[in-house]
Backbone bond lengths (Angstrom), bond angles and torsions (degrees), N, CA, C in turn:
res aa  C-N    CA-C-N  psi(-1)  N-CA   C-N-CA  omega(-1)  CA-C   N-CA-C  phi
1 M - - - 1.463 - - 1.533 111.60 -
2 E 1.369 117.15 -38.11 1.447 119.65 179.24 1.521 111.29 -64.34
3 T 1.351 116.64 -37.09 1.461 120.88 179.66 1.514 110.81 -63.46
4 H 1.366 115.92 -42.76 1.465 119.48 179.13 1.517 110.83 -64.16
5 A 1.322 116.95 -38.47 1.456 120.12 179.44 1.512 110.84 -64.05
6 L 1.351 116.48 -41.32 1.453 119.89 178.47 1.514 110.94 -64.94
7 D 1.360 116.56 -40.26 1.457 119.74 178.59 1.516 111.20 -60.60
8 R 1.344 116.00 -43.41 1.472 118.80 -179.97 1.521 110.93 -64.55
9 K 1.337 115.59 -39.04 1.460 119.23 -179.44 1.517 110.65 -67.14
10 S 1.354 117.09 -43.35 1.460 121.29 178.89 1.514 110.65 -64.24
11 S 1.344 116.89 -39.13 1.464 119.93 179.00 1.520 110.86 -61.21
12 G 1.337 114.54 -37.58 1.452 117.67 178.46 1.514 112.06 -65.15
13 V 1.329 115.82 -39.01 1.461 119.87 177.39 1.508 110.41 -63.87
14 I 1.336 117.89 -45.25 1.460 122.26 -179.37 1.528 110.99 -62.34
15 L 1.343 117.26 -41.42 1.458 120.59 178.02 1.522 110.16 -62.10
16 F 1.341 115.87 -40.58 1.464 119.13 176.87 1.518 110.70 -61.74
17 C 1.358 116.49 -38.33 1.461 120.14 -179.38 1.521 111.21 -59.62
18 W 1.332 116.89 -45.49 1.472 120.00 -178.89 1.519 110.75 -65.27
19 T 1.341 116.04 -35.64 1.461 119.04 176.43 1.523 110.27 -66.22
20 A 1.356 114.94 -42.94 1.467 119.36 -179.81 1.509 111.53 -62.71
21 R 1.329 117.14 -32.24 1.464 120.19 179.41 1.516 111.60 -58.51
22 L 1.299 115.92 -35.02 1.455 120.14 179.92 1.526 111.72 -74.66
23 L 1.334 116.91 -17.14 1.461 120.41 -175.39 1.512 113.20 -103.47
24 G 1.327 117.39 -1.46 1.456 119.14 173.54 1.500 115.19 116.01
25 F 1.318 114.52 172.29 1.463 122.90 -172.76 1.522 112.67 -65.66
26 A 1.332 117.88 -38.89 1.464 120.16 -176.33 1.526 111.20 -58.68
27 L 1.353 116.48 -42.38 1.454 118.97 178.05 1.520 111.07 -70.44
28 L 1.320 116.60 -31.21 1.463 118.57 176.72 1.519 111.16 -62.77
29 V 1.321 117.13 -35.54 1.458 120.23 176.25 1.516 110.19 -62.29
30 S 1.341 116.62 -44.02 1.459 119.94 176.59 1.513 111.08 -61.04
31 C 1.327 115.18 -37.51 1.456 120.81 178.14 1.523 110.61 -61.48
32 A 1.331 115.85 -43.65 1.459 120.19 -179.40 1.515 110.42 -61.81
33 L 1.337 116.21 -42.01 1.456 119.44 179.62 1.522 110.78 -64.69
34 S 1.325 117.60 -34.71 1.460 120.97 176.71 1.511 111.38 -65.06
35 I 1.350 115.56 -42.16 1.452 119.70 179.51 1.515 110.78 -63.91
36 V 1.340 116.04 -41.47 1.457 119.12 178.86 1.519 110.12 -60.54
37 S 1.339 116.77 -42.58 1.456 120.13 -179.29 1.516 111.72 -66.33
38 E 1.340 117.32 -25.53 1.449 120.99 178.56 1.523 111.89 -85.55
39 G 1.346 116.60 -4.09 1.450 119.32 178.39 1.510 114.29 84.37
40 Q 1.345 118.90 13.92 1.455 120.92 -178.10 1.521 111.89 -78.76
41 I 1.364 118.30 -24.20 1.449 122.47 175.27 1.521 106.97 -113.31
42 P 1.333 118.74 94.91 1.455 120.89 -174.31 1.526 111.52 -66.97
43 T 1.291 116.49 143.29 1.456 122.03 174.39 1.514 108.75 -118.83
44 Q 1.340 115.74 140.67 1.442 120.46 -179.17 1.525 109.52 -83.00
45 P 1.337 117.71 134.16 1.465 119.53 177.69 1.510 111.37 -63.83
46 R 1.320 116.69 141.68 1.444 121.64 177.76 1.525 109.57 -85.84
47 T 1.297 117.56 131.68 1.453 121.70 -179.09 1.519 110.39 -101.65
48 S 1.328 115.65 158.12 1.457 120.39 -176.98 1.515 112.72 -66.55
49 S 1.346 117.41 -18.71 1.456 120.97 -177.96 1.528 112.42 -85.43
50 E 1.330 118.22 -6.06 1.458 120.86 -178.29 1.521 111.43 -72.02
51 K 1.316 115.35 157.80 1.450 120.93 176.76 1.525 109.67 -62.57
52 E 1.322 115.40 151.04 1.465 119.30 179.30 1.518 111.13 -61.63
53 G 1.338 117.24 -32.90 1.449 119.88 179.18 1.515 112.39 -63.21
54 V 1.328 116.58 -39.90 1.468 120.49 178.66 1.518 110.37 -64.93
55 K 1.319 115.95 -46.09 1.460 119.64 -177.68 1.528 111.86 -65.59
56 A 1.328 116.62 -36.69 1.464 119.79 -177.31 1.521 112.36 -80.67
57 F 1.334 116.28 -46.68 1.462 120.25 -170.09 1.526 113.92 -107.09
58 G 1.331 118.10 -9.58 1.461 120.17 177.38 1.523 113.10 -56.70
59 P 1.349 118.71 -47.89 1.468 119.50 177.91 1.528 113.02 -62.02
60 V 1.330 117.15 -33.46 1.468 120.35 178.10 1.523 110.02 -66.81
61 L 1.328 116.74 -42.15 1.460 120.82 177.56 1.519 111.09 -64.62
62 D 1.333 117.29 -39.25 1.470 120.96 177.82 1.531 110.54 -61.42
63 R 1.314 116.52 -46.54 1.471 120.80 -178.90 1.523 110.51 -65.79
64 F 1.337 116.02 -40.71 1.462 120.27 178.97 1.527 110.56 -61.15
65 S 1.320 117.57 -41.27 1.466 121.63 179.17 1.522 111.04 -62.66
66 V 1.327 116.35 -40.06 1.465 120.40 177.23 1.522 110.63 -64.83
67 D 1.328 116.93 -44.24 1.462 121.09 179.64 1.529 111.28 -60.02
68 L 1.338 116.37 -39.71 1.459 119.27 179.72 1.526 111.09 -63.24
69 K 1.316 117.06 -42.35 1.467 120.20 179.30 1.525 110.65 -63.67
70 L 1.317 115.41 -38.13 1.466 118.99 -178.88 1.527 111.91 -68.71
71 I 1.321 115.68 -44.85 1.467 118.08 -177.54 1.522 111.06 -68.37
72 Q 1.309 117.27 -27.52 1.463 120.77 179.48 1.534 112.27 -73.53
73 T 1.335 116.78 -16.74 1.466 119.28 -179.13 1.527 113.08 -114.56
74 S 1.347 117.19 -0.05 1.465 119.36 -172.91 1.520 114.21 -92.53
75 E 1.339 116.76 -18.41 1.456 118.68 -174.37 1.530 111.36 -78.16
76 L 1.326 115.58 133.64 1.459 120.59 179.38 1.527 111.88 -102.81
77 G 1.337 116.16 -3.52 1.464 120.00 -179.31 1.509 111.33 -89.77
78 A 1.330 115.21 -143.39 1.458 120.84 -177.48 1.521 110.47 -63.07
79 A 1.337 115.47 145.91 1.456 120.80 -176.18 1.513 112.56 -67.53
80 D 1.320 118.25 -18.55 1.463 120.73 -176.46 1.529 112.04 -104.30
81 E 1.330 117.04 22.36 1.458 120.62 -179.13 1.525 111.41 -133.48
82 Y 1.339 114.84 151.96 1.461 122.87 170.26 1.518 108.03 -119.30
83 N 1.306 116.18 156.85 1.451 120.55 169.58 1.524 108.09 -71.14
84 A 1.337 117.84 125.36 1.460 121.96 -175.07 1.526 111.85 -61.01
85 G 1.321 116.89 -38.80 1.460 120.04 179.02 1.514 112.37 -63.87
86 D 1.349 116.67 -38.46 1.457 120.64 177.94 1.524 111.26 -65.05
87 V 1.331 115.63 -40.16 1.467 119.78 178.99 1.525 110.18 -61.35
88 N 1.329 117.05 -47.23 1.459 120.26 -179.25 1.524 112.08 -67.64
89 L 1.329 116.50 -29.97 1.462 120.09 176.40 1.525 109.86 -62.01
90 V 1.323 116.68 -46.07 1.467 120.75 -179.87 1.530 110.50 -66.69
91 L 1.340 116.92 -45.81 1.463 120.42 -179.20 1.525 111.12 -61.69
92 G 1.316 116.88 -47.12 1.460 120.86 -177.03 1.515 112.65 -67.29
93 R 1.336 116.95 -43.78 1.463 120.19 -178.53 1.523 110.73 -65.64
94 T 1.328 116.63 -40.80 1.460 119.89 -179.04 1.526 110.91 -68.14
95 T 1.324 117.25 -42.93 1.461 120.88 178.10 1.525 110.85 -60.30
96 S 1.318 117.04 -45.11 1.469 120.93 179.16 1.520 111.12 -62.04
97 A 1.334 116.40 -40.25 1.467 120.28 179.74 1.522 111.17 -64.73
98 I 1.332 117.08 -38.77 1.472 120.62 177.53 1.526 110.07 -62.55
99 L 1.329 116.89 -50.97 1.457 120.75 -176.83 1.521 111.94 -64.47
100 D 1.329 117.06 -33.88 1.463 120.63 179.32 1.521 112.13 -65.35
101 R 1.334 117.24 -25.58 1.465 120.65 -176.10 1.529 112.90 -94.78
102 I 1.314 117.11 -0.28 1.458 120.86 174.91 1.528 108.04 -85.76
103 P 1.338 118.62 132.43 1.475 119.95 179.23 1.522 111.53 -52.59
104 A 1.323 115.76 144.75 1.465 121.21 -173.45 1.524 112.55 -57.13
105 G 1.334 117.69 -34.38 1.451 119.91 -177.18 1.510 114.87 -86.40
106 D 1.313 116.89 -3.12 1.464 120.35 -174.89 1.525 110.83 -89.04
107 L 1.323 115.81 69.78 1.461 120.91 178.83 1.531 112.24 -64.99
108 P 1.347 119.31 -35.81 1.468 118.45 178.64 1.528 113.19 -59.47
109 L 1.337 117.46 -43.94 1.460 119.29 -179.68 1.525 111.14 -71.63
110 A 1.327 117.32 -38.65 1.466 120.17 177.67 1.526 110.64 -60.49
111 T 1.337 116.04 -42.30 1.463 120.02 178.21 1.521 111.15 -65.41
112 Y 1.325 115.96 -40.36 1.467 121.36 177.26 1.530 110.07 -57.23
113 V 1.328 117.44 -46.11 1.462 121.70 -179.10 1.522 111.09 -65.95
114 K 1.331 117.04 -45.94 1.460 120.35 -177.66 1.529 111.91 -61.01
115 R 1.320 116.59 -30.99 1.462 120.08 179.22 1.521 112.33 -73.39
116 R 1.326 117.41 -19.40 1.466 120.46 -171.57 1.518 115.18 -112.88
117 V 1.320 118.83 -16.07 1.466 118.85 179.18 1.530 108.99 -67.84
118 P 1.313 117.56 140.75 1.467 120.06 -178.38 1.527 112.12 -70.64
119 A 1.304 115.26 148.92 1.463 120.96 177.41 1.523 109.81 -72.07
120 P 1.327 118.04 153.43 1.463 120.35 176.20 1.521 111.29 -64.60
121 V 1.318 115.53 158.67 1.459 119.73 177.67 1.522 109.38 -81.38
122 D 1.310 116.36 160.58 1.460 122.58 179.71 1.526 109.24 -73.11
123 T 1.324 116.09 124.17 1.461 120.48 -179.48 1.526 112.66 -97.11
124 A 1.330 116.44 14.93 1.467 118.76 176.00 1.521 110.07 -62.29
125 Q 1.329 115.50 -31.04 1.455 121.58 173.65 1.530 108.98 -106.72
126 V 1.323 116.01 147.70 1.461 120.13 -177.55 1.523 110.55 -65.37
127 F 1.323 117.68 -38.73 1.461 121.39 -176.09 1.525 110.55 -113.52
128 V 1.318 114.89 152.50 1.453 123.00 176.97 1.526 107.52 -128.23
129 S 1.325 117.03 146.91 1.456 119.17 -178.51 1.524 110.40 -63.42
130 R 1.314 115.77 146.54 1.460 120.02 179.74 1.530 111.15 -63.80
131 S 1.313 117.21 -35.04 1.463 119.42 -178.97 1.530 110.59 -63.37
132 E 1.336 117.13 -40.81 1.456 120.61 179.25 1.525 111.26 -66.27
133 A 1.328 115.74 -44.09 1.464 119.52 179.79 1.522 111.44 -68.99
134 D 1.333 116.83 -42.06 1.468 120.03 -177.71 1.520 111.32 -64.79
135 T 1.337 117.34 -30.60 1.461 119.75 175.73 1.522 110.35 -61.62
136 R 1.321 116.88 -43.14 1.463 120.85 177.56 1.523 111.24 -66.80
137 F 1.321 116.97 -41.57 1.467 120.31 179.15 1.527 110.72 -62.02
138 T 1.321 117.05 -38.40 1.464 120.82 179.76 1.521 110.73 -64.59
139 V 1.325 116.71 -43.55 1.469 120.92 178.31 1.532 110.22 -60.10
140 L 1.326 116.36 -43.72 1.460 120.50 -177.95 1.528 111.05 -68.17
141 K 1.318 116.55 -38.90 1.466 119.80 179.06 1.523 111.00 -66.17
142 E 1.328 117.40 -40.92 1.467 120.69 178.19 1.524 110.94 -64.45
143 L 1.324 116.86 -38.48 1.460 120.40 177.02 1.527 110.54 -63.47
144 L 1.330 117.02 -45.03 1.460 120.68 179.19 1.527 111.43 -63.41
145 S 1.314 116.67 -40.05 1.466 120.05 178.82 1.526 110.26 -62.47
146 K 1.323 116.36 -38.73 1.463 120.60 179.28 1.529 110.51 -67.38
147 L 1.327 116.50 -40.93 1.464 120.11 -178.98 1.528 111.53 -67.95
148 T 1.321 117.15 -37.70 1.463 119.01 179.30 1.523 111.90 -67.31
149 S 1.317 117.95 -19.94 1.463 120.96 -179.47 1.530 112.67 -85.16
150 L 1.342 117.88 -5.24 1.457 120.15 -179.59 1.529 110.27 -65.27
151 P 1.323 118.01 127.23 1.467 119.24 178.60 1.526 112.21 -70.86
152 A 1.338 116.85 -30.45 1.464 121.56 -179.29 1.523 108.28 -163.55
153 F 1.335 115.87 160.86 1.458 120.08 177.93 1.528 112.23 -75.87
154 R 1.328 116.92 -24.18 1.455 120.83 -179.43 1.524 110.04 -124.78
155 L 1.321 115.61 162.95 1.456 120.79 175.80 1.512 109.53 -148.25
156 N 1.311 115.31 158.50 1.457 121.92 171.56 1.520 107.47 -99.08
157 M 1.323 116.57 131.30 1.462 120.77 -174.88 1.524 110.58 -126.53
158 Q 1.309 115.64 125.58 1.455 122.06 176.54 1.527 108.79 -87.01
159 V 1.332 116.47 131.21 1.462 121.81 178.81 1.529 108.21 -117.70
160 T 1.320 115.05 118.15 1.461 119.22 179.91 1.529 109.83 -123.67
161 T 1.324 115.30 145.94 1.466 120.33 175.26 1.526 108.86 -132.68
162 Q 1.314 112.96 153.87 1.462 120.39 173.76 1.526 108.39 -124.79
163 P 1.335 118.19 106.75 1.473 127.81 5.42 1.531 112.26 -78.80
164 P 1.330 117.59 164.49 1.474 121.63 -179.78 1.526 111.94 -76.42
165 K 1.327 114.67 -171.98 1.475 122.89 179.21 1.526 112.14 61.73
166 A 1.334 115.77 41.10 1.465 120.80 174.81 1.530 109.07 -101.55
167 A 1.315 116.93 152.31 1.470 121.59 176.20 1.523 108.76 -79.88
168 F 1.330 115.79 134.15 1.466 120.92 -178.71 1.522 108.80 -127.35
169 D 1.324 116.78 124.20 1.467 122.65 178.47 1.523 109.20 -121.95
170 L 1.317 115.10 131.05 1.464 122.50 -178.83 1.524 108.05 -122.32
171 V 1.329 117.16 121.28 1.466 121.67 -177.46 1.524 109.12 -127.93
172 S 1.321 116.22 124.60 1.464 120.05 -179.46 1.512 111.05 -83.63
173 A 1.340 115.01 163.70 1.464 120.29 176.58 1.523 111.17 -62.53
174 G 1.343 116.56 -24.54 1.464 120.34 178.97 1.513 113.71 -88.63
175 G 1.355 117.60 -1.60 1.456 120.43 175.49 1.514 115.27 105.55
176 T 1.348 118.99 -4.99 1.462 121.15 177.44 1.529 109.98 -64.28
177 H 1.336 116.81 133.23 1.473 121.58 -175.43 1.522 109.12 -126.67
178 I 1.338 116.14 125.72 1.460 122.43 178.18 1.515 108.08 -128.16
179 S 1.337 116.23 133.59 1.462 120.59 179.10 1.518 109.75 -128.27
180 T 1.320 116.36 146.58 1.454 121.75 176.89 1.517 108.92 -158.52
181 T 1.317 115.93 177.13 1.464 122.46 174.65 1.519 107.94 -119.11
182 T 1.309 116.15 129.21 1.465 119.84 -179.22 1.538 109.85 -77.34
183 N 1.326 117.44 152.99 1.455 125.89 0.35 1.520 108.64 -88.48
184 D 1.322 118.09 132.37 1.454 121.55 -174.23 1.521 109.30 -154.06
185 E 1.329 114.83 168.87 1.460 120.68 177.11 1.520 109.31 -113.48
186 L 1.317 115.74 130.97 1.461 121.93 173.03 1.516 107.71 -95.14
187 T 1.319 117.22 124.68 1.464 120.81 -176.46 1.519 110.84 -105.41
188 N 1.321 114.93 148.72 1.468 122.64 175.54 1.530 112.69 55.26
189 V 1.318 115.41 46.60 1.466 120.52 176.90 1.531 108.58 -83.20
190 Y 1.319 116.54 124.39 1.460 119.63 178.44 1.529 110.35 -67.49
191 R 1.308 115.74 143.35 1.458 119.82 176.69 1.526 109.68 -72.73
192 G 1.330 114.51 143.88 1.448 120.98 -178.09 1.520 109.82 161.67
193 E 1.312 116.06 -164.19 1.463 121.42 179.11 1.526 109.25 -103.83
194 Y 1.328 115.12 137.37 1.458 120.65 -177.69 1.524 110.80 -135.90
195 D 1.326 115.44 153.39 1.455 122.99 164.02 1.526 106.42 -104.74
196 Y 1.322 116.61 143.17 1.458 118.62 178.81 1.521 110.27 -134.30
197 T 1.327 114.09 154.96 1.458 122.06 177.21 1.526 108.79 -132.36
198 V 1.317 115.68 132.55 1.465 121.70 175.02 1.521 106.98 -119.53
199 S 1.319 116.47 126.61 1.465 119.28 -177.44 1.526 110.65 -140.61
200 K 1.321 114.97 145.03 1.458 121.97 176.94 1.524 107.45 -155.72
201 Q 1.314 116.00 135.59 1.456 120.42 -178.13 1.533 110.19 -58.10
202 G 1.317 114.67 131.04 1.451 120.59 -179.89 1.513 114.12 91.87
203 Y 1.345 116.47 -1.93 1.465 120.69 -177.64 1.536 109.91 -130.49
204 K 1.307 115.44 155.40 1.462 120.61 178.13 1.525 110.09 -70.24
205 S 1.310 115.54 135.89 1.468 119.83 178.12 1.527 109.91 -75.48
206 V 1.310 114.98 147.82 1.462 122.15 178.30 1.523 108.43 -108.53
207 H 1.326 117.31 125.40 1.463 122.58 175.19 1.527 107.46 -124.43
208 A 1.325 116.74 119.91 1.464 119.78 -178.37 1.527 108.84 -157.52
209 S 1.320 115.85 178.71 1.458 121.73 179.18 1.518 109.81 -119.73
210 I 1.322 114.94 159.24 1.455 120.49 -179.84 1.520 108.80 -143.62
211 D 1.319 116.51 139.32 1.461 123.21 -178.89 1.521 107.77 -112.88
212 L 1.335 116.55 110.34 1.463 121.33 -177.56 1.521 112.45 -94.94
213 V 1.332 116.52 15.31 1.466 121.55 172.14 1.524 109.06 -106.51
214 D 1.321 116.44 -54.43 1.463 120.70 -178.20 1.526 112.13 -74.60
215 R 1.330 116.55 -30.36 1.462 120.58 -174.60 1.520 110.78 -99.23
216 A 1.330 115.79 136.90 1.458 121.08 174.25 1.521 108.90 -93.95
217 G 1.313 117.01 158.30 1.455 121.09 178.37 1.510 111.61 128.67
218 T 1.326 116.42 152.33 1.462 121.74 -179.27 1.521 111.86 -131.11
219 L 1.335 117.75 3.95 1.462 121.56 179.29 1.519 109.20 -119.68
220 L 1.329 115.68 117.04 1.453 121.13 176.66 1.529 107.36 -103.46
221 S 1.316 116.02 112.06 1.454 122.03 -174.08 1.529 110.39 -110.38
222 C 1.330 116.64 129.31 1.459 121.33 -175.33 1.530 110.33 -127.08
223 E 1.316 116.27 134.30 1.455 121.98 175.34 1.524 107.66 -113.54
224 L 1.324 115.32 112.55 1.464 120.92 -175.72 1.526 110.84 -86.93
225 L 1.322 115.43 142.33 1.462 121.15 179.56 1.519 110.14 -105.34
226 P 1.327 118.18 141.83 1.467 120.54 177.02 1.531 110.82 -59.51
227 E 1.307 116.57 153.46 1.462 121.31 -177.54 1.530 112.51 -59.88
228 N 1.329 116.99 -29.92 1.466 119.55 -178.37 1.525 113.10 -89.58
229 D 1.335 116.94 6.24 1.469 120.03 178.09 1.533 108.60 -74.49
230 P 1.342 118.82 131.22 1.469 120.51 -178.58 1.532 113.34 -69.65
231 Q 1.315 117.78 -19.27 1.463 121.05 -179.05 1.528 110.82 -76.70
232 A 1.329 115.97 146.36 1.476 120.29 177.49 1.526 109.97 -69.82
233 A 1.320 115.43 154.02 1.462 120.68 178.49 1.526 110.11 -58.34
234 L 1.336 114.74 142.36 1.460 119.87 -177.56 1.527 110.32 -98.81
235 P 1.341 117.61 139.30 1.466 118.88 174.65 1.523 109.85 -67.30
236 C 1.320 115.64 156.85 1.458 120.69 178.16 1.531 109.71 -73.99
237 T 1.318 115.66 162.29 1.456 122.22 -178.77 1.511 110.82 -112.47
238 L 1.321 117.00 128.40 1.461 122.16 177.51 1.513 108.85 -93.60
239 K 1.319 116.59 122.25 1.464 121.65 -178.42 1.513 110.36 -120.27
């Protein structure tokens, strides 16, 4: 008897979904949330052993995937068009959800995300081509996939130079500034994009950038060249 009751309840939800399809994307989103509450779209429990990226951004990726399926079936016009407002609704909501899940102090990662999220589509026209919208959706999905793969929001990074006792400055795109003297370990460095400078009297200074989201590794190794060396300064290597 319980199974029959669940079937009747699920059927009612599905019937509502088809009705909502005729009324537009916004109601389809409500429909999706109803289905989730009824258990029709199973979600895997997050375990404490999972990467921080999965725990933080996994639910955002799940919701984004649902939104994509809904928008792909909600349009009643031409098959190669989306409603521009619906596209921007998905882009804006997903971007906000990503930024909301980044720790408040992690300006490097927030800046990294803001530089890569796609811009909204032009709403001067009611509809936008699917190819234009799908390009933005692909960029956003790839960004989310990258964020879910993060093992942690922070890392400890060893900085070594040959010779040692060089000044090392690390500055993020968001303005975070860390200084130390090599060889040393930097602890609790937020992931993101940084510019760094390595300097030591009598040696050529190294100026380069490092991406602690796309690149794996916790050892930054630098080989300094004497000032009279004809070769240009070499960037450090992340291992």
